[in-house]
N, C-alpha and C positions, 0 to 999 in steps of 0.2 A: 533525594528523591522528593521530599516535601517542597523544597525550593523550586525544583524544576516543574513541579506540578502546578504551583501557584502562579508562576510567571513564565511567559514565553521567553526563550533565550534568543536575543538578537544577534545577528552577525554570523549565524551559522556556527560551524564547529561542533563537534561531539555528536552530530547526526540527529539532533532534535528536530522535529518537524512542527512548525507553528501553525495553529489553526488560523483561518482567514480573519483578519482584523483584530487578532489578539494584540494587546498592548505590549510594547517592549518595556521590560523592567530596567529602571535605572540602576547604577551601581549602588546608590544609596538605599533604594528599595530592597535590593537583594541582601545587602549587609544588614538592614533592619530585620528582615524575615529570619536571617541566619541567627542573629542574636535572640530573637523571640523563640526560635526553635531550640537553641541551646538552653534558654531559661525553662522552656517546657521540660526538657529532658531533666534538668535538675530537679524540678518540682515533682516529676514522676518518680525519680529516685528517692526523693525525701518521703514521698507518700508510701513507699514500700516499707514493710516492718523492718526496723533497724536495731539489731543487738550487736552486730559485728561487721556490718557492711557487706554482707553476702548478697548474691544475686538470686538465690532460690526464693520462690514465693512462700508466703507463710501458710502453714496448714490452717484450715478453717477451725474456729473454736470448737465446733462440734466433734472435730476429729481428735482434739487433744485434751479437752477439759476432763474427760473421764479416764485418761491415762493414769497409771499409778506412778509414784516417784521412781520405781525401779524400771519403768518403761521409757525413761528419758536418758539421753547421753549428753555430757557436757565436757568441756576442756577446762582443766585446772592448772594452776602454776605450782611448781615445786619450790619449797622454801620461799614462799611468796613475799615475806617481810624483808628479804635480803638485799643489801646494797654491796657494792664492790668492796672487796678487801682493802684496807688502808694501804695505799700504793707503796710507800717505802717498805712496809712489812711483806707485802706481796712479792716485791722485787727480791728481798732478802731470802724468802723461802724458795723462790725459783732458783736462786744461786746455789742453794744447798739442797736441792730437791733430791739428789741421789741418795742423801743421807736420811731422808725422812720416811716415815710410814705413810701408808696410803691415806690415813686420816689427814695428813698435813700436805697432801700432794696439791700444790697451787693450780696445776692445770685444771683440776676439776672444779675449782672455785672461779674460773674465769667468765663469770656471767653475773648478771644482776636483774632486778625487777623495778619497775616504776612503782609509785606508791599504790597501796591497795585500792583506793577509790578509782585510780586510773585503770587498773586491771579490770575492775568490775565495769567500768564505762566501756571498756573494749570488748566485753563479752565473757570474760573469765568467770566461771561460776562455781569453782572449787578453789580454796585457798588452803595452803599448808603453813602452820605456825609451829616452830620448834620452841619448846619451853623448858627452862630449868627451875627448880624450886629455890626460893630465897625467902623463907619466912620472916627473917629478921632484917632483911635489907642489907645491901653493901657487899655481898659476896662477890659480885662481878664488877665492883666499882673500879678496881685496879686491873689493867690489862697487861699482865705480866710479859706477854710476848714482845711488847715494846722495848723491854730492856735488852732483847736480842739485837736491837738496832740502835742501842744507845740513847733511847728516848725515855722520859719519865712514864711510869706505869699508870699514874692517876688519870682517870677519865674526865673529871669535872662534870659528869653528867648527874645532876641532882636526883633524877628519877631512879637511878640505880642504887640509891641509898634507901628507897622506899621498900617496905615489906611487900612481898608478893612475887609471882612468877615473872621471870625475865625472858625475853625473846632474843635468842642469838643461835648462831650456827655452831661455832667451836670457840669455847671460852679462851681468852688470852690471845687468839690469833685471828679468828674470822668472826668479828663481833659487830660489824657495821650493819645497822638495821633501820628501817623506817620507823619502828616502834620498839622502844626498849622494854616496855611492860606489856603483858598479856592484856590487861584491862584496856590499855590505850588502843591496841589493835582491834579488840572486840568493839570498842566504842566507834572507831572509824567504820567498820563494817555495818554496825547497827544504824549509823546515821545514813549511810548509803542505802541501805535496805528500806528504811522509812521513807526516803525520798523516791523510791522506785517500787511501789507496792505490787506491781504486776510481775516482778521478776520470778523466774523459776527458782526453786529452792536453791540456796547457796550451801554447799558443803564446806565446813571448816574442819580440816584434818589436823588434829592436835598431836604432835609427836613429842612425847615426854622423854626428856633425856637426862642421864646421869653419868655419862662417860665423858672424860676430858683427857687432854694430853698428859696431865699430871698422873694419870694411871699408868702410863708407860714410862714416864720420866719423873719419878717421885721425889727426886733430890734436888730439883731446879727451882723450887719455890713457885711452881705454877698453881693455878686455882684448881681446887677440888670441887666436886659437886655432892649434893646431898641425895640420899636415896629417897624415893617416894613412899612414904608411909601412909597410914590410915588418915592422919591429919591432912597431909597433902592432898590425898584423894578427895576429902571433903572440901578443901579449899578450892579445888578446881571448879566444882559446881558453884561455890559461893561467888567466885570471881565472874563466872559467866552470868549468874543471876544479877550481879551488880551492874552489868553492862547491857544486857539484852532482856527484854520482858519475856517471861516463860511462855506466855501465850504465843510468841513469835518463834518458838523453838519446837521442832518436831522431836518428841522425846520417845524413848523406848516404851514408856507406859502407854502413850497414844497408840503406837503401833501394835503393841501386845493386845490391847483391848481385852476381850473376854477369854482369849486363848490362854492355855496353861503356861506356855513358854513364849518367848520372843521368836525363837526359831520356828516354832509351830505356826505363829502368826504370819511370818514372812513367806513361808512355804505355801500358806493358804491365801496369799494375795493381800496381806494386811497393810501394806504401805498405803499412805493417804493418796488421794487423787491429786492431779495437778491443780484442779480447781481449788481444792482445800489447802494446798501446799504453797501457792504463789505468795510471794512476799515473806517467806519464812526461811528459817536457817535450821540446818541440822549438823551435829558434831560427830566426828569419827575420832576415836582415840586409839593411839598406837604407842608402844614403847614401855618405858620403865614403870609407869603408873598403873598398868592394867591390872596386875594381880591385886594391889590394894583397892583399886576402884571397884572391881568385881566382888572381891571378898567382903567389902564393906556394905554391899547392897546385892545380895545373890539374885541373879536373873536381871540385874540392872533396875530393879524396882526402885522408883524414886530418883533415879539418876537422870542427868540431862544428856549424856553422851552415849552413843553406841560404841562398843568396843570391838576391835579387831579380834576375831575368834575363828577357829576352824569349824567347818560344817560338822554337825553332830553335837555341838555344845549348845546347852539350853539358851544361852543368850546370843547365839550366832545370828547375825543379820547383815553385818558388813565384813567383807573380806578384802585384805590388802594383798594383792597378788603380785607375783614377780615378773619374769620375762614373758611378754606377750607373744613373742615369736615361738618360744619352746612350749609355753602353756596356754596358747590361744584356745585350743579346744576345750581345756579344762576351765578356763574363764567363761567361755560361752555356755558351758554346762551349768556353772554356778548361776549365771545370769538367767538362763531359762528356768531354773528352779525357784528364783525369787530373791536371791541375795543381791545386795548392792556391792559391786566390785570396784576397787580402784587399782589402776595399773599405771606403768610409766611408759611413756612413748620414747624416752631418751634418757641418757644418764652420763654424767661426767664430762660434758661438753663434746663428746665423741661425734654425735650426729651433726652438730652444728660445724664441725670442722671438715667432716667428710661429705656431708649432704645425703647420707644414707637414710632413706625413709622406710626401711623395712620394718623396724620396730614400731614406728608410728602408724603405718598402715595396718600392721597386725593388731595393734592395740584398739584402733578405731573399729576394725572388723570383728573384734572379739565380742563386742557389745558391753565391754566394761563401762559402767555408767559414768565413771570418772577416769578420764585419760589425762594424766598429769605430765607436764613438761616444763623445762627450763626456758622454752622458747615459744611462748604464745605469740611472740613477735620476733622477727629475724634479728640476729646480732648485726648491728649497723656496720660492723667490720667486713661483713660479707659483700658490701658494695665496692670494696677496694680490691682491685686485682692482685693476685698473688699474696693476699693477706694471711692465707691459711684458714679462712673462714668462708662459709657459704650462707645463702639466704634461707637456710633450713628453718622451718617453723611448723607449728601444729594448729591447724584450724579444722573446724567441722566442715565436711564437704557441704557446699551450699551456703556457707557462712552462718553468722548469727551465734548466739550463746548457747543454744540447745537444739536438739533434734529428737525425733521419735527414734527410740533405740533400735538399731538394725537387727538385733537378735530377739529381743522380748517385746518389741513394740507392735507386732502384728502386721497386717496387710497395708497399714498406712505408712509404715517405715519406709524410708528414713527421712520423712518430710521435716521441714524446718519449723521449729516452735518459736513464735515471736512473743514479745512481752508488752506490747502496747495495746 
C-alpha cells in the first residue's frame, strides 16, 4: 500500500486509477522504494523492546517499576546446564531400556540446552542447576558407566579434581554439562547479568542431589554421593559469595525486613519492587541440602538462598509445585497470597513428542512466577516429517523474557515487561 500511494502504477492492471499528470514510476524506482520500505520495517522492529523477539508492545515503565517480584512471570529452563548424553552410552542404554529403572530411562534424557549465556540472551530468566557435593575433589572424575560400553572410565577433566560442588544430572551415565563446577556456572551468569543491568531478576534454582545409580546397584563399582551436612550447607553460600557480589543477590534477610518471619513478610507484600530488583539474582534451593541449610540458620537468617518449604513454615516464601493441570487452582491460590511458585510445563520429553500443550497452558495460566521447560526452543527434529518430534516450545504470550503476572499482577496484566 505504501508503494502504491507513492507512485502511480502505469499500464493499468489491478484497478488503480492514476490522478491526471501523475508521473509513472520506473521499475528501478519501485524496487528502490520497496527496499526502503523493508529497511523501515526492520528499523521499527528493532526499535521495539526485545528480550525474546515477541510482538507485544512493552508496558510503560510507570506500569511495571512498582510491581513486586512476585507479580512477574518468566519462563525458565529445566536442567539448564545439560548437554546431550554421550552418544555411544545413550545408544547402549536405549538397547537395554527394558531392564533399566526410570532413573536411567534414556527417552527422558533426549534433549539438551545451549550454553547459559545463550539461554539468557534468548529471554530465559530462570535457570536450574543440579549439584553434588565434592569437598575433596575427584569424586566424579571417573565415569563408571563408560565401562558398560568397553571404554575407559577416566574423564581427563581437570576441573573435576578440584574441591567444590559439581554440576551433573546422573553420575556415571548422564554427566555431559556446559559447566562441571557450580562456581563456573555462577560466574557465567554473573558476567551476563553485569552486562545487562536492566534485566528482570534471574532465578537460579539449585537442586542439591545425593542419589546415584549406585544406590540401586551397589555391587557394580559405580560412583556414590555424599550427604549434605552442615559444612556442605555453609559451603553453598560460600561458593555463591565467591562468584556473585552479595549486593546483587535478593536475600531472605532483605525480603524479611522488619517482619518476624520470612513467610509473614511475603504474605504482607514484602518482595522487592521490580525497580529495585532489576539486574539482580535470587536463589531457590531444593533437594537434599534443605534440612542442613535451614537447621544451620533458622528462618534463613544470614542465608543467601530461599528454600522450598510448604506454606505455614516460618521460612516459607518459595514453593516448588507439581502438576499444573491437576494443581492449577492451588498454584493460583499460592500466587495470590504472595508466594513465589515454580512449576513445570512439560516433563520427560513427552510434550515435545506429542505436541500436547495442556500442561504448558495450564502452567502459564496458573500464575506460577516461574514456568520451567525443557523446550524454551523447539527440538530441531520437529522440522523433519515423521521424526516422532513436534515443534512444541514454551514462550510467554506476547514474547519477551517477562510479563506482568496474569494472576497477581493486577489490572495491567499480562502486559509484556521489557528490559531496555
